[in-house]
N, C-alpha and C positions, 0 to 999 in steps of 0.2 A: 362349027362352034357347038358345044354341048347345049342340050335343051334344059339341063338342070340349072337352077338359079344359083347366083352367088348368095350365100347366107350371111346375114349381118346380125350380130347380137348387140343390141343397144340402139335406142332411138334418140340419143342426144344430138348435139351439133355435129360431132364427128361421124356418127352412124348415118344420119340423114344426108350429110355431105357426101359420104361414100356411095350411098344408094343413088343419089342424084347423078353423081359423076359417072358411075358405071352404066346406069340406064341411058344416059345421054349418048353413050358410046354403043348402045344396042345390046347391052348385056342384061338379062333378066335378074331381078333382085327380089329376095324375100327377107324382110327385116322383122326381127322379133324384139319387142320392148317388154321389159319385166312389169312396168307399172300398168295400172288399169287404163290409163289414158296418156296420150302424149302431152307432156308439159315440161317446162324448164324452170327450175328453182333458181332464184337469185335476182339480181338487179342489173347494174350496168357492167358492160365489158368494153374493152378498148380494142380498136381495129387499126393495126398498123398498115402502112402502104403495101406491105408484102401480101396481105390477105386479099386486097382488092383485085389482084391478078387472078386469084382463085374465084372470086365472085364473077369475074368476066367469063371464066371457063364454065361456071355453073349457071350463067344467065341471070344472076341475082343483083347486079350492081344497082339497078334502078329501084328494086324493092328495098334494098338496104338503105340507100340514100333518102328514101321517102320518110323514114322515121329517125335516122341517125342525126347526130349533131357533129359538125366539124369545128373543133375548138380552135381558138386563136393561138394557144400556147400550152406547153407543159411547164408547170411552175412548181418549184420546191421552196418552201419557207420553213423557218424554224418554228416549231410548235411552242418554244419557250419564250423567245423574245420577238418573234415575228419577222426577222430580217429575211430578205430574199436570198436564197442560196444560189439558185440557178433558174434561168428562164430560157426555154427552147421554143423559138417561133415556129408556127405550123401553117403560115399563110401561103400565098401563091408561090413564093420562091422555094418553100419546102416541097410543095406539090411538083414544081418543075424539077427539083433535084431528084426526087424519088419516083416521079411518074404517076403518083397516086396520092390521095389525101390521107390524113390521119382522122379517124372518126371515133365516136363513142356511141353505143347503142344499148338499149335495154335487151338483156339476154333473151327474154321472151319474144321480143320482136325479131331477133335474128333466128331463133328457133322456129317461129311461126312462118317466116319467109321460106326457110328450108322445108318445113313440113308441107306447106301449100304447094310448093314446086314439086315435091315428091308425089303428092296426091294427084297432081295434074299430069305427071309424067307417065307415059305408057311403059309398062314392063316392071313396075314396082308394086309389090304386095307388102302391106304394112299390117302387122298384128300386135295387139297389146295384150297384157296379162299373160305373157309367155316368157318366163325366165329360163335361161339356159341351165342345163344340169351338167352335161358332158358331151364329148364328141369322139368319134373314131374316124379314121380315114384310111383309104387304100389308094391304089395307083390311079383310079378314075374319078374319085370324088370323096366327099365328106358326108358323114351322117351325124346330125345334131339331135340330141335328146333334150326336150324342153320339159318343164314341169308338167306332171300328169302322165309321164311316160311316152308321150307322142314323139315320134322320130321323123325327121325331115332329111331328105337326100338333097345334096347340092354339089355344084362343081367345086366350090371352095368355101372357106369360112373366114370371116373377118370379125374379130373380137373388138368391138367398140364400146365395151361395157364398163368403162370408167375405172376409177381408182381401185375398186375392190373387184376387179375383173375375174369372173369365173373362167374365162378362156385363158387368161394369163396364168392362173393357178395351175392349169393343166399343161401349158406350154413351158413355163419357166419355173413355177413353184418356188418363188423366192420369198415367201412369207408375207407378213403384213407390211403395209406402207410405213414409211418413216414419219413419225409425228414430230413436227418442228418445235412444238411448244408455243407457237404463235396462234392466236385466236382472232378471227375476223368477225366483227359485228357489222351487219349491213342493214340499210333501210333506205327508203325513198321518201322524199318530201315534196309536196306541191310547191312550185316555184314561188307562189305568192306568200308562202310561209317562211321563205328564206330571208334573212336580214338583207336589206337592199344593197349594202356595201359588199356583200358576198355573192351577188348574182352576176357572176362573170362567165363569159364564154371561154373558160379555161379548165384544164385538168389541174387542180391544185392539190399538192401533197404537203401537209404539215408534218415535218419530221421531228421526232423527239427521242429521248433515251428509251429504248425498248418499246416504242409505240409510234404510230403515225395515224393521221386522218387524211383520207383522200375524198374529194368531192368534185363532181362535174355534172353538167346538165344532160338530160335525156329527153327523148320524145319531142323533138323540135323545140326544146327549151321549156317544156311544160313541167318537168320534174327535175329535182336535184338528187343525184345518187350520192350516198354517203357510205363509206366503209372505214370503220375504226378498227385498227389492229393493235394488239398488245401481247406481251409475253405473259403466259400464265399456265399453271398446271391444274387450274380449276375448269374442267370441261368434261363434256360427254362426247364421244366420237360420233360423228355424223355430219351431214351437210346442212341440215335445216332445223337446228335446235332453237328454243326460245332463249334469248339473252337475259342476263342478270344486269339490270341497269346500275345497281349499286356497285357491282364489281367493275363495270366500265368506268364509272365516275372515280373510283379509287385510283385506277391506273392513270386517268387523265387529270388528276389533281395537279395544279400548278401550271397548266398549259395556258396558252394565250386566250384572251376573252373571245376572239373570233372563233377559236376552236370550240370553246364551251358553249358559245351562242348557237352553233350548229348542233352540237350534241343534245342540248336541252330541248330542242324542238321535237325530238323523237321520244315517243312513249313506249313503243314496242320494237324491239330489235330481234332479228334472227341471227344466228351465228353458225360458223363452221370452223373446224380445226384444220389448219393448214398442214398438208402432208405432201410428200413426194417420194421418190425412190432414187436409188443410185442408178445412173445410166447403165444399161446392160444390153448386151447382144442376146439373141435368141428369141426375138419376136416371132420368128417364122419357123415353122416346121412343115415341110411339104406343101400341102394345100391349105394350111391354116396360118393366119397372121394376126397381128394386133395393130391398133390404130388409136391415135389420140392419147387420152390419159391412161388407157389400158397398156399402152406401149411405153410412154414416157411422161408420167405425171410430174408436174412442176409446180413450185410455189408461184404465187400470182404476181411477184414483184416486177417481172418484166412484161406483164400484161399480154402474154402470148399463147395461153392455153388453147383457146378456140382457134386462133390463127394457125397454130401448128397442126391441129386436128384437120383443118380444111386443106392445108398444104398436103398432109398425108393422103387425104382422099383423092386429090387430083394426081399426086405423084403415083399412087398405086394404080390408078386407071391408066396413066401414061405407060407404066411398065408393062401392064397387060397388053396394051396396043403394040409396044415395042417387041414383046416376046411372043406374040400370037397366042396360040392355045397352050403354050407351055407355062401353066400356072405356077408350078414350083420355082421355075427359074425367074418368072416375073416377080413373085413374092420375095425371093431372095434379093433380087436387084432393088426392089422397093426398100427393104430394110437397109441395105448398104447405102442407098442414096439418102436416106433420112437420118441415119444413126448419128453422125457427128454434128449435124446442124441442131437436132433436137437435144442432144447431150449438152451442147454449148449453151442452149437456152436454159436447160435445167440448172446447170452449174452457175451461170451468170445470174439467174433469178435468186439463187441462194446468196450470192455476193451482194446483190442489191438490197436484200433484206438486212444484211449487216450495215450497209451504207445508210439506209433509211433510219435505222434504229440506233445509230451511234450516239454516244454521249461523251462529255468531257473533251479530252484532247483528240480522241478519234473524230468527234464531230467537228472540231476546229480544222483538222486535217482534211476531212471531207469537204468542208466549205471552201477551203483553199484550192483543192483539186478540181472542184466543180465550178469554181467562181467565174471561169471564162464565159460559159454559156453561149447564148446567141447562136448564130448560124455555124460557128465553129464546132458546136456540139454535134452537128450532123455527120461529121466525119466518123465519129465513133459509132454511129448507127448504121453505117453503110453495110456492114456484114449481115445485118438483120433485115433492114428495110429495103436494101438494094436487091435482095434475093426474093425467092429461092431460085435454084437452078438444078436440073438433074437430066440424065440422059433421056432423050425422047420428049422433052418438054416442048409444049406448043404455045 
């Protein structure tokens, strides 16, 4: 095995997951993060049963469950009249069906668990303040140039640098991400400030025409995560902009008192513009490949972005083990193994956005289609929560 490290660009959830997975298999890793320090912007994320198999491989299950909340149900309600559209139970029978729980966690807590595991793992070098500029490759390795002109030699390169990936631009060069026109405002609220009738151990989504509000508990129930999404062309591109409360209220005018009661508790919102890309092949060229949002950015409506990135990390590692030292073949097999599953999530997430934001007759049809709910809804989740599977998976 080469003494040169695997080079990873990006220190988010996917990049750290890949570093940990590779190092646990005895492969040296050198990770470069553009920001001056490791941190994760955002609030809550959802963890499907599929990602807990990845946590087991990474040795993180206990660290995740220490701060995560396991909700009792996924619930959709009408943001206009309050009726319950669908309820999906997540209790013991759900866990038995899929072999793992459904959980919600603060994004920073997940990121911290990954970072601390990487810091404790032999064979991982972490650098901050080092953004990627470009790379070249030959038959034996890759040379990465970072800001300031420094060059680093590695056995291979993994671009885990997110939606605006520098590595993707060199590999695929397919232009800017697609802007959905959906804006997400996010905030967290101390649980004692949440109206008592809304302090539920549930993931609740209030669906309305061209908008929705989702809320669920975080950090052992100490916080409530709020994400308010609406359609608008009034935005600045970016992940962490200050929200316009007046604009938010204009879009949520006429919604249920419960919805407005949650929104009025927040004085300062941060927002981001929801973007994705068309599913595309070409993540891999020789000894360079992409992972997570750099490979397959998706809208958040299926709540699978972090889950897919961690699946990528473990799958990539398994393909390297399966193909020995033939990195190009391993990377090509990784892309093939992940392409259709991640593309299905990307496209299904778009469809769910339409479902959540339906109005009029479309909303009536949605309610009729989803009205069964209960344990019967689990059948439609099998493709996602019952997986993943790939050659060489352990």
